[in-house]
TORTIVEX-259899 format. One line per field, with one value per residue: residue in three letters; residue number from 1; x, y, z of N, C-alpha, C in turn. Coordinates in steps of 0.001 Angstrom, whole numbers, plus 500000, padded with zeros to 6 digits. Atoms other than C-alpha are relative to their C-alpha. Example, Ala and Ser with C-alpha at 12.3 -4.5 7.8 and 13.67 -1.06 7.14 Angstrom:
BEGIN
code	(ALA,SER)
pos	(1,2)
n.X	(500890,499180)
n.Y	(498810,498810)
n.Z	(500000,499940)
ca.X	(512300,513670)
ca.Y	(495500,498940)
ca.Z	(507800,507140)
c.X	(500900,499230)
c.Y	(501200,501090)
c.Z	(500000,500730)
***
This chain:
BEGIN
code	(MET,ASN,ASN,ASN,ASN,THR,PHE,SER,GLY,ILE,ILE,ALA,TYR,PRO,ILE,THR,PRO,PHE,ASP,LYS,GLN,GLU,ARG,VAL,ASP,ILE,PRO,LEU,PHE,LYS,LYS,LEU,LEU,GLU,ARG,LEU,ILE,GLN,SER,GLY,SER,HIS,GLY,ILE,ALA,PRO,LEU,GLY,SER,THR,GLY,VAL,LEU,PRO,TYR,LEU,SER,ASP,GLU,GLU,LYS,GLU,SER,VAL,LEU,GLU,ALA,ALA,ILE,GLN,GLN,VAL,LYS,GLY,ARG,VAL,PRO,VAL,LEU,ALA,GLY,VAL,SER,ASN,LEU,THR,THR,GLU,ARG,THR,ILE,TYR,HIS,ALA,LYS,PHE,ALA,GLU,LYS,ALA,GLY,ALA,ASP,ALA,VAL,MET,ILE,ILE,PRO,MET,SER,TYR,TRP,LYS,LEU,THR,ASP,ASP,GLU,VAL,PHE,ARG,HIS,TYR,GLU,LYS,THR,ALA,ALA,SER,ILE,SER,ILE,PRO,VAL,MET,ALA,TYR,ASN,ASN,PRO,ALA,THR,GLY,GLY,ILE,ASP,MET,SER,PRO,ALA,LEU,LEU,LYS,ARG,LEU,LEU,LYS,ILE,PRO,ASN,VAL,THR,MET,ILE,LYS,GLU,SER,THR,GLY,ASP,VAL,GLN,ARG,MET,HIS,TYR,LEU,ARG,ARG,GLU,LEU,GLY,GLU,GLU,VAL,ALA,PHE,TYR,ASN,GLY,SER,ASN,PRO,LEU,ALA,LEU,ALA,ALA,PHE,ALA,ALA,GLY,ALA,ARG,GLY,TRP,CYS,THR,ALA,ALA,PRO,ASN,LEU,ILE,PRO,ASP,LEU,ASN,HIS,GLN,LEU,TYR,GLU,ALA,VAL,CYS,SER,ASN,ASN,LEU,PRO,LYS,ALA,SER,ALA,VAL,PHE,TYR,GLN,GLN,PHE,GLU,LEU,LEU,ARG,PHE,ILE,VAL,ALA,LYS,GLY,LEU,PRO,LYS,ALA,ILE,GLN,ALA,GLY,LEU,LYS,ILE,GLN,GLY,ILE,ASP,SER,GLY,TYR,LEU,ARG,SER,PRO,LEU,GLN,GLU,LEU,THR,PRO,GLN,GLU,TYR,ALA,GLU,LEU,GLU,ASN,ILE,LEU,SER,SER,GLN,GLY)
pos	(1,2,3,4,5,6,7,8,9,10,11,12,13,14,15,16,17,18,19,20,21,22,23,24,25,26,27,28,29,30,31,32,33,34,35,36,37,38,39,40,41,42,43,44,45,46,47,48,49,50,51,52,53,54,55,56,57,58,59,60,61,62,63,64,65,66,67,68,69,70,71,72,73,74,75,76,77,78,79,80,81,82,83,84,85,86,87,88,89,90,91,92,93,94,95,96,97,98,99,100,101,102,103,104,105,106,107,108,109,110,111,112,113,114,115,116,117,118,119,120,121,122,123,124,125,126,127,128,129,130,131,132,133,134,135,136,137,138,139,140,141,142,143,144,145,146,147,148,149,150,151,152,153,154,155,156,157,158,159,160,161,162,163,164,165,166,167,168,169,170,171,172,173,174,175,176,177,178,179,180,181,182,183,184,185,186,187,188,189,190,191,192,193,194,195,196,197,198,199,200,201,202,203,204,205,206,207,208,209,210,211,212,213,214,215,216,217,218,219,220,221,222,223,224,225,226,227,228,229,230,231,232,233,234,235,236,237,238,239,240,241,242,243,244,245,246,247,248,249,250,251,252,253,254,255,256,257,258,259,260,261,262,263,264,265,266,267,268,269,270,271,272,273,274,275,276,277,278,279,280,281,282,283,284,285,286,287,288,289,290,291,292,293,294)
n.X	(499761,501315,500215,498859,500414,500581,499350,499468,500044,499192,500155,499420,499426,500151,498990,500487,499644,499802,500232,498763,499316,499630,500978,500761,501209,500975,500998,499359,499747,501257,500266,499064,500402,501230,499578,499511,501162,500779,499296,500124,499075,500650,499706,499289,498995,499447,498871,498855,498855,500528,500675,498943,500294,499036,499922,501238,500157,501054,501304,500197,500279,501374,500973,499949,500681,501442,500511,500041,501111,501237,500158,500203,501372,500232,500125,498887,499281,498945,498810,499369,498606,499893,498611,499314,498722,500156,501148,501062,500698,500633,501222,500912,500598,500784,501267,500761,500492,501102,501145,500483,500733,499149,500226,498753,498873,498757,498875,498626,499134,499147,498991,498750,499030,500391,500681,499862,501258,500822,500566,501050,501111,500706,500654,501245,500819,500646,500951,501124,500789,500747,501156,500622,500064,498796,498757,499151,498580,499522,498540,499443,498739,499571,500535,500022,498651,499892,500437,500512,499752,501184,500175,500633,501385,500727,500171,500997,501334,500471,500785,501347,500625,499111,500527,499610,498605,499755,498586,499589,498559,499715,499405,501134,499724,500601,501442,500173,499679,501129,501117,499678,499869,501162,501200,500999,500939,499432,500134,498850,500274,498826,499853,498940,500702,499466,500192,501441,500379,499324,500589,501293,499682,499527,501136,500397,501449,500299,498890,500115,499305,500430,500214,501370,500183,499666,500358,500851,500516,498956,499825,501131,499932,499010,500592,501079,499365,499446,501131,500602,498912,499629,498614,499552,500592,499364,498642,500080,500376,498941,498883,500489,499886,498744,499126,500546,499788,498579,499746,500564,499203,498666,500033,500670,501440,500773,499625,500372,501467,500434,499704,500810,501367,499943,499885,501329,500935,500701,499346,499415,499423,498552,499284,499468,498535,498987,500292,500147,500663,499114,499303,500651,499603,500758,501401,500156,499887,501265,500997,499820,500443,501463,500656,499821,500976,501328)
n.Y	(498630,499430,498647,499100,498748,499112,498685,499398,498536,499287,500588,498913,500268,498952,499931,500234,498780,500126,498766,499396,501004,501079,501095,500043,499179,500719,499109,499261,501003,500229,498785,499972,501114,499590,499120,500839,500630,498939,499483,500968,501146,501261,500957,499399,500937,499570,500752,500155,499196,498652,500091,500394,501328,500577,499204,500169,501228,500869,499420,498821,500485,500510,498897,499258,500793,500007,498659,499866,500804,499311,498751,500302,500560,500759,499169,500399,501094,499660,500833,499792,500390,500906,500468,500066,500704,501454,500602,500162,498703,499665,500818,499410,498775,500372,500558,498881,499185,500721,499990,498615,499655,499536,500740,500683,499547,499736,500460,499766,500744,499091,500848,499463,500778,500218,501285,500718,500106,501034,499442,499055,500779,500664,498923,499707,501210,500239,498918,500120,501186,499749,499134,500345,498811,499893,499420,499255,500075,498629,499960,498663,500197,498777,499993,501331,500541,501230,499812,501258,500034,500371,501462,500319,499503,500956,501199,499698,500065,501397,500139,499738,498674,498874,499688,498642,499621,498556,499848,498644,499785,498856,500531,500241,501234,501115,500005,500601,501421,500641,500080,501002,501321,500434,499905,498968,500298,499682,498577,499386,498627,499151,499321,499003,498792,499366,500877,500215,500050,501142,501240,500197,500380,501387,500881,500050,499918,498916,499218,499875,498725,499056,498700,499480,499144,498619,499621,501066,499737,500315,501467,500625,499620,500876,501334,499921,499832,501313,500891,499639,500040,498645,499899,498607,499494,500734,499480,498620,499944,500643,499070,498949,500441,500734,499378,500342,501437,500193,499385,500769,501220,499635,499514,500978,499776,499505,498609,499111,499896,499261,498582,499537,499781,498793,498872,499825,499573,501169,500544,501312,500536,499979,501212,500782,500080,498971,499103,498583,499244,499419,498774,498828,499908,501028,499585,498925,500640,500690,498935,499545,501058,500098,498806,500036,500944,499409)
n.Z	(499493,499699,499511,500143,500640,498987,499980,501218,499917,499007,498659,499198,498678,498984,498939,498638,499267,498549,499238,499472,499164,500918,500001,501255,499944,500842,500634,501098,501046,500730,500799,501129,500861,500694,501103,501103,500647,500663,501186,501097,499978,500375,498937,498864,499472,498720,499448,500908,499541,499724,498701,499051,499453,499051,498772,499233,499218,500525,499655,500855,501365,500015,499894,501271,501027,499691,500305,501469,500534,499563,500744,501415,500083,501233,501204,500880,499341,499031,500083,498695,499799,498838,499965,498719,500093,499882,500688,499000,499840,501283,500027,499000,500556,501189,499497,499429,501124,500642,499087,499888,501216,501105,501247,500346,499176,500707,499178,500442,499090,499227,499399,499444,500772,501393,500104,501271,500749,499380,498756,500402,500542,498885,499245,500721,500096,498693,499729,500946,499640,498752,500300,501295,500867,500838,499481,500925,499655,500168,500117,499823,499285,499296,498635,499390,499926,500793,501382,500547,501446,500776,499948,498712,500052,500837,499165,498958,500595,499971,498763,500528,499862,500339,501342,500402,499778,500001,500336,499618,500104,500871,501230,500907,500755,499271,500253,501321,499836,499305,500938,501029,499389,499217,500835,499709,498902,498693,499694,499332,499573,499862,498716,500146,500467,501213,501166,500201,501418,500638,499470,500675,501384,499962,499725,498583,499809,499080,499451,498543,499807,498963,500652,499945,498821,500364,501384,500538,501346,500985,500008,500690,501420,500633,500163,501008,501323,500358,500325,501292,500996,500418,499539,499804,498750,498900,499876,499502,498576,499220,499785,499101,498602,499815,498993,498679,499783,499683,498686,498874,499858,499502,498608,499131,500187,498841,499703,501104,500086,498804,500250,501133,499502,499164,500945,500606,498950,499459,498801,500293,498778,499756,500388,498881,499990,500262,501123,499669,501067,501013,499601,500599,501418,500723,499916,501000,501318,500227,500239,501379,500931,499928,500562,501457,500539,499859)
ca.X	(477598,474722,473598,476689,474626,473589,476079,476637,477298,478543,479074,479674,481873,480663,483172,482860,482627,483785,482893,485435,486224,486901,483782,481855,479045,476182,473527,476000,476985,473321,472966,476067,474895,471474,473210,474871,471532,469737,472453,471806,474443,473674,475083,476595,479804,480242,483399,485868,489187,487227,485275,488557,487605,490939,490519,487171,486435,484174,481269,481799,481914,478629,476919,478096,476854,473498,473065,473862,471316,468645,469284,469399,466123,466600,466678,470083,472280,474745,478276,479795,483535,484364,488150,490269,493749,492495,490162,488192,487387,486660,484143,482635,482075,480864,478224,477210,476874,474683,472445,472192,470920,473937,473593,477245,480569,483907,487139,490689,493397,495080,498362,501283,503210,503245,500717,501163,498558,497368,496889,494921,492813,491968,491097,488499,487317,486616,484930,482796,481702,480396,477822,475402,475631,478134,481725,483755,487494,489250,492821,494541,498204,498688,496415,496276,499960,499215,499058,496805,497949,495383,496011,495090,491988,490956,491441,489344,486417,486269,484842,481053,479970,483086,481430,483012,486529,487513,490828,492606,496240,495878,497106,494633,496395,495136,491584,491934,493516,490648,488060,489869,490583,487332,484876,481830,479966,482415,481691,484798,484875,487286,488611,491265,489780,492229,491472,487697,487412,489971,488353,484895,486454,488007,484574,484278,480712,480993,483184,483655,484515,484380,484072,480218,480551,481854,481048,478134,476868,480175,480542,477066,477509,480603,478727,475751,478024,479764,476410,475214,478556,479174,482960,483572,481167,482670,486147,485148,483437,486234,488919,486738,486983,490467,492301,489970,490210,493984,493977,491683,493761,497083,495977,494077,490351,489051,490980,490285,486547,486122,487785,485903,482542,483536,484523,481048,479483,478527,479273,481692,482779,486338,488994,490329,494011,496579,494858,495106,493191,494636,497217,496010,497938,496276,492899,493378,494410,491237,489134,490594,489946,486342,485580,486998,484475,481595)
ca.Y	(237642,239271,242811,244450,247180,248754,251594,253845,257532,259842,258039,260700,260496,262440,263691,262619,265940,266321,268777,270942,268032,265842,263732,262582,265064,262861,265608,267602,264449,263874,267482,267244,263891,265325,268021,265263,263564,266818,267773,264580,262044,258593,256787,257514,255955,256630,255519,255950,257808,261089,259934,259169,255509,254514,257281,256026,253528,250556,252266,255461,253558,251894,255141,256886,254030,253796,257567,257385,254629,256446,259679,258120,256216,254053,257025,256019,252966,253028,251635,251114,251160,248220,247949,246944,245606,242150,239838,239205,242929,243373,240516,242092,245430,243777,241815,244971,246880,244181,244045,247854,247928,248836,247825,246805,247027,248389,246801,248062,245724,247694,246458,247271,244480,243849,241098,238399,237969,234796,236651,239415,236839,234922,238208,239000,235407,235033,238435,237957,234509,236043,238287,238064,241647,242628,243575,246280,245538,248869,249337,252425,251804,255452,254963,251190,250507,247544,247673,244936,243990,243696,239926,239833,241968,239545,236659,238399,238488,234690,235150,235011,238329,240377,242087,245551,246947,250460,251486,254463,254111,256971,254703,254905,252034,249731,250784,249915,246606,245832,246608,244440,241552,241519,242437,244672,242838,243622,246913,248975,252398,255286,256528,258864,262370,263814,260823,261285,261971,259350,256721,257267,257040,253717,252400,253140,252646,255275,257828,257530,261049,263630,266457,266620,268147,271253,271143,268724,270469,270174,266506,265657,267630,265531,262263,263393,264489,261097,259270,261240,260719,264458,264406,268153,268987,266269,267586,271209,270527,268217,270859,273385,271265,269822,272337,271691,267909,268114,270387,268226,265116,266885,268411,265378,264892,265312,268573,270032,269226,270503,273797,274046,273679,276372,278696,278116,279131,275597,274318,271418,270937,270153,267562,264763,264880,264377,266035,269811,272409,273862,276597,280184,280062,276790,278122,281228,279047,276981,280146,281295,277957,277827,281434,280845,278009,280305)
ca.Z	(641879,643668,643870,642401,640755,644052,643679,640707,640168,642906,646232,648857,651943,654974,657526,661163,663053,666666,669412,671299,673642,670591,671123,668031,667312,666054,665578,663442,661544,660630,659417,657223,655872,654995,652899,650849,650210,649392,646913,644922,646024,644607,647650,651063,652413,656141,657969,655134,655324,655204,658269,660119,660616,662287,664903,666196,668959,668192,669983,667972,664679,665595,666575,663366,661191,662984,662670,658944,658312,660370,658470,655002,655617,652531,650137,648731,649352,652265,651899,655365,656002,658308,657928,660884,661572,662573,660706,663913,664348,660632,660849,663979,662193,658972,660907,662782,659482,657949,661022,661163,657569,655420,651751,651399,653236,652095,653297,652914,654222,657017,658330,660546,658791,655073,654418,651781,649030,650749,654052,652333,650474,653673,655417,652735,652432,656157,656423,653305,654527,657776,656017,653105,651775,649031,649774,648040,648058,648484,647285,648674,649508,650553,653584,654099,653504,651209,647420,646082,642582,639790,639911,643620,643030,640294,642743,645425,642996,643167,646678,646072,647611,646790,643818,643733,643474,644509,643017,644596,643567,641090,638280,635400,633598,636342,635685,632004,633023,635432,632781,630228,632596,634540,631812,631873,634611,637405,639090,639697,641299,641319,644653,643250,642980,640427,638147,638092,634367,633273,635513,634044,630588,631634,632591,636330,637522,640212,641953,645731,646849,649636,647081,647196,650672,648891,645140,644574,641436,639606,640651,639383,636167,635459,636008,633912,631057,631139,631135,628122,626310,626194,626399,625818,628681,630919,630259,630885,634224,635328,634782,636589,639762,639259,641458,644377,643945,644004,647057,649221,648486,649133,652457,653747,653216,656805,657337,653905,653926,657500,656486,653177,654917,657403,654530,653058,656387,657427,660935,660522,664125,665161,664307,666511,667476,666100,663111,663187,661233,658027,658529,657848,654547,653464,654584,652411,649471,649874,650107,646778,645083,646338,645380,641886,641541,642351)
c.X	(498661,500092,501135,499634,499426,500544,500416,499928,500914,499703,500768,500481,499696,501220,499347,500386,500120,499635,501343,500816,500425,499102,499227,498689,498950,498940,500583,500311,498745,499658,500877,499669,498763,500328,500437,498839,499217,500683,500102,500965,499247,500226,500786,500963,500576,501189,501042,501169,499534,499331,500917,499721,501047,500080,498799,500019,498889,498620,499695,499680,498538,498996,499976,499223,498485,499366,499861,498784,498652,499744,499673,498591,499717,499935,501100,500718,501135,501110,500821,501453,500115,501436,500589,501302,499824,498760,498820,499203,499311,498680,498954,499274,499146,498635,499123,499368,498810,498739,499373,499247,500831,499751,501218,501072,501217,501149,501315,500876,500945,501042,501170,501148,499503,499386,500290,498640,499070,499340,498866,498774,499181,499215,498643,499065,499230,498950,498767,499089,499119,498738,499382,499841,501306,501159,500704,501436,500639,501523,500499,501292,500451,499471,500083,501376,500204,499485,499555,500154,498698,499735,499320,498538,499133,499700,498918,498575,499467,499190,498579,499456,500980,499675,500466,501457,500058,501500,500413,501498,500323,500660,498873,500222,499354,498512,499712,500257,498809,498812,500240,499980,498689,498703,499003,499230,500570,499947,501298,499763,501307,500022,501075,499402,500590,499822,498537,499611,500585,499369,498649,500237,500442,498878,499596,498499,499630,501275,499730,500818,499424,499622,498558,499671,500151,499483,499085,499562,501017,500209,498892,499968,500985,499377,498926,500574,500592,498875,499391,501060,500388,501412,500482,499469,500677,501389,499982,499666,501033,501114,499605,500215,501358,500864,499523,500249,501442,500307,499500,500763,501355,499980,499373,498513,499284,500266,499487,498483,499470,500211,499113,498561,499945,500056,498636,498935,499219,500777,500527,500730,501511,500601,500439,501523,500447,499705,499836,499397,501033,500682,499263,500303,499206,498518,499703,500045,498680,498876,500053,499461,498478,499322,500146,499026,498569,499257)
c.Y	(500688,501496,500972,501291,501003,501421,500431,501506,500558,499449,500898,499532,501149,500028,499554,501238,499723,501308,500485,499030,498777,498766,500060,500776,499405,500924,500783,499051,499793,501191,500025,498897,500363,500926,499176,499343,501045,500497,498944,498837,498705,498903,500716,498954,500525,499115,499627,500788,501402,500042,499532,498672,499496,500746,499791,498697,499158,500608,501205,499595,499563,501151,500840,499242,499972,501347,500193,499263,500608,501227,499737,499451,499329,500828,499708,498845,500502,498948,500254,499548,499145,499530,500035,499234,498490,499527,499887,501299,500428,499235,500587,501211,499703,499453,501110,500824,499330,500087,501400,500447,500555,499136,499208,500498,500203,499628,500330,499158,500970,499147,500781,499291,499860,498601,499343,499998,498975,500510,500975,499232,499360,501017,500329,498795,499757,501073,499864,498830,500247,500840,499582,501216,500113,500706,500747,499882,501334,499998,501432,499906,501223,500033,498632,499368,498731,500299,498650,500035,499688,498487,499583,500461,499029,498731,500223,499866,498567,499742,500458,501411,501167,500351,501351,500244,501527,500209,501449,500232,501246,499574,499621,498738,498789,499891,499374,498489,499270,499829,498893,498584,499478,500091,501019,499751,500307,501503,500506,501501,500750,500637,501071,501262,500618,499165,499861,499849,498760,498685,499719,499556,498536,499025,499889,500184,501147,500659,500186,501217,500837,501354,500513,500781,501473,500415,498951,500234,499623,498487,499326,500364,499114,498632,500005,500141,498677,499066,500330,500072,501365,500291,501444,500584,499334,500571,501408,500041,499312,500998,501186,499626,499402,500568,499662,498525,499732,500519,499104,498693,500329,500368,498988,500288,500520,501480,500954,500180,500801,501510,500562,500278,501297,501263,500302,500350,498858,499455,498611,499428,500131,498688,499239,499918,498588,500925,501430,500729,500526,501238,501195,500136,498992,500367,501065,499436,499305,501002,500485,498985,499950,501213,500018,499004,500472,499444)
c.Z	(500241,500186,499737,499272,500990,499870,498609,500187,501074,501390,500964,501372,500952,500927,501314,500815,501506,500679,500569,500850,499180,500132,498681,500181,499047,499391,498816,498834,499150,499095,498740,498994,499177,498834,498789,499261,499208,498730,498896,499982,499720,501030,501081,500552,501315,500399,498954,500568,500383,501370,501116,500725,501014,501333,500919,500797,499363,500247,499111,498565,499903,500044,498719,498919,500234,499663,498492,499436,500386,499127,498530,499748,498655,498726,498977,500692,500904,499921,501265,500007,501255,500219,501401,499824,500030,499247,500958,500164,498707,499869,500949,499394,498762,500418,500581,498877,499322,500856,500096,498754,498867,498770,499570,500962,499121,500925,499317,500929,500704,500689,500558,499290,498576,499892,498651,499292,500635,501283,499685,499501,501125,500830,499359,500016,501302,500292,499114,500367,501224,499770,498668,499093,499201,500695,498874,500507,499613,500017,500094,500802,500795,501435,500669,500137,499194,498597,499450,498486,499265,500037,501313,500016,499194,500804,501067,499458,499870,501269,499665,500201,499938,498547,499481,500362,500030,499894,500266,499905,499184,498700,499029,499155,500672,499727,498635,500067,500649,499056,498972,500580,500587,499204,500531,501282,501381,500231,500612,500134,500141,501382,499945,499385,498730,498730,499598,498528,499313,500440,499354,498557,499929,500365,501459,500118,500943,500488,501492,500413,501140,499393,500073,501275,499620,498621,499355,498558,498923,499905,499201,498517,499248,499717,498899,498594,499511,499549,498641,498891,499468,500506,500161,501313,501203,500274,500610,501490,500878,500280,500871,501472,500339,501126,501418,500320,500412,501405,501144,500218,500632,501482,500962,500033,501246,500272,498933,499914,501187,499798,498892,500403,500796,499123,499373,501051,500624,501196,499685,501205,500060,499518,501252,499864,499605,498813,500490,498815,498999,500562,499373,498499,499158,499930,498940,498578,499637,499738,498551,498997,499979,499371,498486,499361,500220,501203)
***
């Protein structure tokens, strides 16, 4: 297992902003990304669900990833989302990410049909074999439509460069199972915002989240409290941000983050259809949550 310690701590998801004509706004993307680096993110993960990966053309994905790597300039590691419906396209994007300079790729099995465990395994095996950088296997049935069992995740780790697991089912029992079954050396990451505290307690090495776009200080305080074994502090700062974490997940990360940035006076561009901005009522609710967090 190579290089599975590249990522730890708070791994931030940037949004992909659009202009009024719904074209990707690269200069604005770079600005928003720079905010995440300046606020102390330990890693950057472009082209995740927050970055509306499935809504982008191949050319757009490439320009977003290249812009991210140019902007980051090696200051923190970059985890590139390369998921696609077909193995051929996933391999294409994984190879592009490696060549562009990404430190690792993240793959969620996306499917119109329900895939068997063997099909999912072959998908990862073929993609991982096409590159030499590490792969994070990402389990998020809510968006990908496929729930990879802990047994399948354990099997995926037999593939030499699949060294990281990102678990986003929101089931903390699975995290304890992964830690017990896979041991200390396997890096697993939390992708479920409302579980941030429980996941760290279960041994997660990092938290992949869009929250640092809005509340970086609280996110980092949580991680620092966990690292220094200060459970009362960790618990206090977690519950301070819990309402916001729940809101952004419930309303959809791209929409909620885009609105939250706007509330904070930061240009966040537009969304791409069919996504629509938060309703005035939701917007007001988010304003209240953000103002209560200072």
